[in-house]
C-alpha positions in Angstrom: -36.9 -53.5 -36.8 -33.3 -53.6 -37.7 -30.9 -51.7 -35.4 -29.6 -48.4 -36.9 -26.1 -47.1 -36.5 -24.4 -43.7 -36.6 -20.8 -42.5 -37.0 -19.8 -39.9 -34.5 -17.5 -37.2 -35.7 -15.1 -37.7 -32.8 -14.2 -41.1 -34.3 -12.3 -39.2 -37.0 -12.6 -35.6 -35.9 -10.3 -34.0 -38.6 -12.4 -35.3 -41.5 -14.3 -32.4 -43.0 -18.1 -32.4 -42.4 -19.1 -33.0 -46.1 -16.6 -35.8 -46.4 -17.8 -37.4 -43.2 -21.3 -37.6 -44.7 -20.0 -39.5 -47.7 -17.8 -41.8 -45.5 -20.7 -42.7 -43.2 -23.0 -43.5 -46.1 -20.4 -45.6 -48.0 -19.7 -47.7 -44.9 -23.4 -48.5 -44.3 -24.1 -46.1 -41.4 -27.7 -44.8 -41.3 -26.7 -41.6 -39.5 -23.7 -39.5 -38.6 -22.9 -36.6 -36.3 -20.9 -33.4 -36.7 -18.8 -31.4 -34.3 -19.2 -27.8 -35.6 -18.1 -26.0 -32.4 -14.3 -25.7 -31.7 -12.8 -28.7 -29.9 -10.2 -27.5 -27.4 -9.2 -31.1 -26.7 -8.3 -31.8 -30.3 -7.6 -28.4 -31.7 -10.1 -28.9 -34.6 -12.6 -26.3 -35.7 -14.7 -27.1 -38.8 -16.5 -23.8 -38.7 -19.8 -23.4 -40.6 -21.7 -22.1 -37.6 -23.0 -18.6 -38.5 -22.2 -19.0 -42.2 -25.5 -19.4 -44.0 -24.0 -20.2 -47.4 -21.7 -22.8 -46.0 -24.5 -24.4 -44.1 -26.7 -24.5 -47.3 -23.9 -26.1 -49.3 -23.4 -28.7 -46.5 -27.1 -29.4 -46.3 -27.3 -30.1 -50.0 -24.3 -32.4 -49.8 -25.8 -34.3 -46.8 -29.1 -34.7 -48.7 -27.2 -36.1 -51.7 -25.1 -38.5 -49.6 -27.9 -40.6 -48.3 -26.8 -40.4 -44.7 -28.9 -38.5 -42.1 -27.5 -36.1 -39.5 -28.2 -37.4 -36.0 -26.7 -34.6 -33.9 -24.6 -31.6 -33.7 -22.1 -30.8 -30.9 -21.9 -29.1 -28.5 -24.0 -26.8 -26.3 -22.0 -26.3 -23.0 -24.5 -25.3 -20.4 -22.4 -23.3 -18.0 -25.1 -20.8 -16.9 -27.8 -18.5 -18.2 -25.4 -17.0 -20.8 -25.4 -20.4 -22.4 -28.8 -19.9 -23.9 -27.8 -17.0 -26.2 -24.5 -18.7 -26.9 -26.4 -21.9 -28.1 -28.5 -20.1 -30.7 -26.0 -20.2 -33.6 -25.5 -23.9 -33.2 -29.3 -24.4 -32.9 -29.7 -22.4 -36.1 -27.2 -24.7 -37.7 -29.0 -27.7 -36.5 -32.2 -26.4 -38.1 -30.4 -25.5 -41.3 -28.8 -29.0 -41.6 -31.8 -31.0 -40.4 -30.1 -32.4 -37.3 -32.4 -34.4 -35.1 -30.6 -33.5 -31.9 -28.1 -31.1 -30.4 -25.8 -32.6 -27.8 -25.5 -30.7 -24.6 -23.3 -31.0 -21.5 -24.1 -29.7 -18.1 -21.2 -27.6 -16.6 -23.0 -25.8 -13.8 -23.2 -27.2 -10.3 -26.1 -25.0 -9.2 -29.1 -27.4 -9.2 -31.7 -24.8 -9.9 -29.9 -22.6 -12.4 -28.9 -25.5 -14.6 -32.5 -26.7 -14.8 -33.6 -23.2 -15.9 -30.8 -23.2 -18.5 -31.7 -26.6 -19.9 -35.4 -25.6 -20.1 -34.5 -22.4 -21.9 -32.2 -24.2 -24.4 -34.8 -26.8 -24.9 -37.4 -24.1 -25.7 -35.0 -22.6 -28.3 -34.4 -26.0 -29.8 -38.1 -26.8 -30.0 -38.7 -23.6 -32.0 -36.2 -25.1 -34.5 -37.8 -28.6 -34.6 -34.7 -30.0 -32.8 -34.4 -32.0 -29.6 -31.6 -31.8 -26.9 -29.5 -34.8 -25.8 -27.9 -34.5 -22.4 -24.6 -36.4 -22.1 -23.2 -37.4 -18.7 -19.5 -37.6 -18.1 -17.8 -37.8 -14.7 -15.7 -34.7 -15.6 -18.8 -32.5 -16.0 -21.5 -31.4 -13.5 -23.7 -34.2 -14.8 -21.4 -37.0 -13.7 -23.4 -40.2 -14.1 -26.5 -41.8 -15.4 -28.6 -41.0 -12.3 -27.6 -37.3 -12.6 -28.6 -37.2 -16.2 -32.0 -38.8 -15.7 -32.7 -36.6 -12.7 -31.8 -33.4 -14.6 -33.7 -34.3 -17.7 -36.9 -35.3 -15.8 -36.7 -32.3 -13.5 -36.4 -29.9 -16.4 -40.0 -30.5 -17.3 -39.3 -30.5 -21.0 -40.6 -33.0 -23.6 -37.8 -32.6 -26.2 -34.8 -33.5 -23.9 -33.4 -37.0 -23.7 -30.4 -38.8 -22.1 -27.4 -39.7 -24.1 -25.5 -42.7 -22.5 -22.0 -43.7 -23.6 -20.8 -47.1 -22.5 -17.4 -45.6 -21.6 -18.8 -42.8 -19.4 -21.3 -45.2 -17.8 -18.6 -47.6 -16.8 -16.0 -45.0 -15.8 -18.6 -43.2 -13.6 -19.3 -46.5 -11.8 -22.6 -47.2 -13.5 -24.0 -50.5 -14.5 -26.0 -51.8 -17.5 -28.8 -52.8 -15.1 -29.2 -49.1 -14.2 -29.5 -48.4 -17.9 -32.2 -51.0 -18.3 -34.3 -49.3 -15.7 -34.4 -46.0 -17.5 -37.6 -44.9 -19.3 -37.1 -46.1 -22.9 -38.4 -42.8 -24.2 -35.3 -41.1 -22.9 -32.9 -43.3 -24.8 -33.3 -42.7 -28.6 -29.6 -43.1 -29.2 -26.4 -44.1 -27.3 -22.7 -44.1 -27.9 -20.5 -47.2 -28.0 -16.8 -47.9 -28.1 -14.2 -50.2 -26.5 -11.5 -49.4 -23.9 -9.0 -51.2 -21.7 -10.0 -51.9 -18.2 -13.5 -52.8 -16.8 -14.0 -50.5 -13.8 -14.5 -46.9 -12.8 -11.9 -44.2 -13.7 -9.3 -43.2 -11.1 -10.4 -39.6 -11.4 -12.0 -37.0 -13.7 -8.8 -36.1 -15.4 -8.1 -39.7 -16.4 -11.6 -40.1 -17.6 -11.4 -37.0 -19.8 -8.0 -38.1 -21.3 -9.3 -41.6 -22.1 -12.5 -40.3 -23.6 -10.8 -38.1 -26.1 -7.8 -40.1 -27.2 -7.7 -43.7 -25.8 -10.7 -45.6 -26.9 -10.9 -48.9 -28.9 -13.3 -50.4 -31.4 -16.6 -51.5 -29.8 -15.7 -55.2 -29.8 -12.3 -54.7 -28.3 -11.2 -54.2 -24.7 -13.0 -54.8 -21.4 -16.1 -52.6 -21.4 -19.5 -54.4 -21.2 -20.5 -53.2 -24.6 -22.7 -56.2 -25.5 -24.6 -56.0 -22.2 -24.9 -52.3 -22.7 -26.5 -52.8 -26.1 -28.8 -55.5 -24.7 -30.0 -53.1 -22.0 -31.1 -50.5 -24.5 -34.4 -50.5 -26.3 -34.3 -52.2 -29.7 -35.0 -48.9 -31.4 -32.0 -47.1 -29.8 -29.6 -45.9 -32.5 -26.0 -47.0 -31.8 -23.5 -44.3 -32.5 -19.9 -45.4 -32.8 -17.7 -42.8 -30.9 -14.3 -44.4 -30.9 -11.4 -42.0 -31.3 -8.5 -44.4 -31.8 -5.0 -43.4 -31.0 -3.5 -41.7 -34.1 -6.6 -41.9 -36.2 -8.2 -38.5 -35.7 -7.1 -37.7 -39.3 -7.0 -41.2 -40.9 -5.2 -41.9 -44.1 -8.2 -43.9 -45.3 -11.4 -42.7 -43.5 -13.5 -45.0 -45.7 -11.6 -48.1 -44.6 -11.7 -47.0 -40.9 -15.5 -46.4 -41.1 -16.0 -49.9 -42.6 -14.0 -51.4 -39.7 -16.1 -49.4 -37.2 -19.3 -50.5 -38.8 -18.3 -54.1 -38.7 -17.3 -53.9 -35.1 -20.6 -52.2 -34.1 -22.6 -54.9 -35.8 -20.6 -57.6 -34.0 -21.5 -56.2 -30.5 -25.2 -55.8 -31.4 -25.7 -59.4 -32.7 
């Protein structure tokens, strides 16, 4: 089975959702993702959430593009109130046919965050959507072990782990740890490049790098090829590579083709 690829919205966050579907399809990506909630780190808000007409128009455009919608961002699980706050995005995921909603854990209480995740997962299941929990050292789910533990302890069948090679490396994780994870929990993963091979100095540095200082997957010092080799062959590779100054690229089609070629090189 040939490896499938996805274009993450953060790679060119200012590109409008409908345009991103076209860009992804034209560059050869099988999937793409959308960030429809406001992004404080980039100042971009594409809207659509809560607007049924806009969602229907976008769904028609996506269907015509030939690309498939892998995930929507982002459910921030800060506490019990996050369940109600997540419903509009989950409704949008259902309307657009997204396979996953991406969720971050931002609650240090070990019992409460499991309850929140289970409740969000139940809401997602009612909409034929799964939940992907992403770990980042600047969240309350700081590394791969945290993510696996939280997902397994939640007792839900529609929740998976979303590893990113940058977050794995900067949190001190290894590709061997990734290889030891139940393959069922790894349906997709994010790849990029970055300068420097080791853990981040602190959470603030990790956050800044993650939003604005990544490289193409075959550039820099991250163990991207080893990361890909540690994943199941069925894992979709999502290119999340926000390059400096390219959030609103002059030629998104050319940038997407470059990203696609880079992703193929690290997966050979």
